[in-house]
N, C-alpha and C positions, 0 to 999 in steps of 0.2 A: 776267362780271359787268357789267351795264348800267344805269347809273344816269341819270334823265332829270330834270333840274331845270328850273324854271321862273320866270324872273321876271317878264316883262309880255309882253303881244302885240306890243308896239313893240320889244323889246327881243330876246331870242335864247333859243333852247334850248341848255342846256348838257349833254352828252354825257360823263359820265367814264368813262373805261376803264381798269382797272387793268391795266398791262403789266408783266409778269413781269421782271425783271433777269435775264436768260439768261446774262451776262457775269461776274457772281460767284456765288459760294456763299451768300449772305446768302437767307434765305427771305421777305424783304420785299418788298413790292408798292410799284411806283411809278405815280403816277397823272397821265396828262395830260388837257386838257382841250378838246373840240373845240367852237368856237361857230359853230353855223349859226343864219343869220337864218330865223324862220319868215314863209311866203308865206299870210297870212290875210286873209280879206275882212274889211270893217268890222263885220258883224254877228257875227261870229265873235270879232273883238277885244273887240267891247262885251260879250258873254257871258262871257269868260275874265276881263276887269277886274271886271265884277259880282260873279262867283264869289270871284275872290280878295280882293275887297274885304270880302264878307262874313266868309272865312275869318280875315282880319287882324282884323276887329273881334272876333269870336267868342275868337280868340287873346287879344287885348288884354283884353277882359273876363275872361276866367279868369286871365290874369295880375293883373289887378287885386285880383280876388278873393282869389287865394293870397296876395297883399301884405298883404291886410287880415288874414287869418286867420293868417299867421305875425306881424304885429304885436301880435296879441290873444296869442297862444301866450306871445312872448317878454316880454311885461310881467305873466306870472304869476309868482307866487311858487313855484310847484312846479316850473315850468322852470327858475327859477334854481337850485333846492334840487339837480336833476339834473344841470345845467351843472357846477355843482361837484364831481361825483363823479367817481371815479377812470375813467379810459377805461378801460372793460372791456365784458363782455357784457351786465351788468345795467344798465348804463348807457344802452347800445344799447334794449334791451328797454323801458326806461322811456320814452326818446325815442318809440320807437314806440307805446307807450300813448297818450302826449300827441298825438302826431300823427294818432291816430285819434279821440281825444275831441274835439281841436279842428277835424277835418275835412282835415288835410293828407295826404290821402291819394289816390291816382290814382282810385278810384272814388269817392270823394266830389265829385271834381271832375267826374264825368260825371255825378254826380246834378246839378251844379250847372249843368251845359251842356242838360240836357234841360229 
């Protein structure tokens, strides 16, 4: 498995390769990081900077909207009633209903982004 991560055009490309520990009988993976410098031209750096900046702005706008929605739901009496319920499946169902009602679902966030 190969993962490519990117910080900025002036920094580096990180490649994370899981390396199986063949010396032990443990079935876990160990990760190593290889840092390679990108050789880009100025116009490529400008395009990448602009696209990552747009992505950052969208992410921050979504995060701010989720905080607003979360603060709204936590101030409601119905939320506090559900919070006082014993931890079980019924409580989880009630939290899911409140999340849908106040737009704290992944798909409601998709609508916000559009």
